[in-house]
N, C-alpha and C positions, 0 to 999 in steps of 0.2 A: 795643102791641108784639106782633109775630108770632110763633106757636110752630108747631113742626112737632111731630106726634105720631105715634108709631109704635104700632099696636095689632093685635091680632086682633079679627076680626068677632064673635066668640063667645066669651063667659066659660066656656060647657060645655064648650069642646074644647081639648085639649092644645096649647100655642103651637107652631107649626112655624114656623121662620124663614122659609121660602119662601113661605107665606101671610101675612106681615105686611105691614099696609095702612100708607098715609102719609095725613095728612090736615094741612090747615094751616089755623090759628085765629087770630083777632084777640083777645087779652084782656090783661088789665093784668098777671096773675100767674100763675104755675102752679097756684095754687089755684082762680082764677077758670076756668082752662082745664078742671079736673078738676069744676068745679061745672057748667059748660056741657055738659060730656058726661055727666053723672049718669044720665039718663034713657035713655041708649042702651046695648045691650047689649055694648059693648066693652070687652075686656080691654086697658089700657092700658099698654104694655111701658116707653114711652119720651117724656118731654117736654122738648125742647131750644128754649130761645128763640133766635130767628133775628135777627141785627143786621148791619150792615156787611157787609163783603165774603160773609160767610156766606148771608144774605139774598139779595144779587145775584145770587150762585150759583144758589140755589134758584129765583128768578125765572126764571131760562133753561131750567128743565127742563120739560118737556112735561107734566109730571104736576102743575107747580104750578096749584093753584087754591085762593083764599081761601074757605073755609066760612061762611056766614052763620048763626050762631047766637045 
């Protein structure tokens, strides 16, 4: 399953909406996503599973790039 992860690049700074970044990751569930991102200094805000039309829509985005972790 593919997940959309919204995060801040640093855990040390106050989250600012305009600085929220996105990555797309393939994992089995939300717990697996968090485990894969554990070694990165990200402040994860939200993890959304993408399926069906939601996934098709995201794939059309120029920013869609599936991370290999």
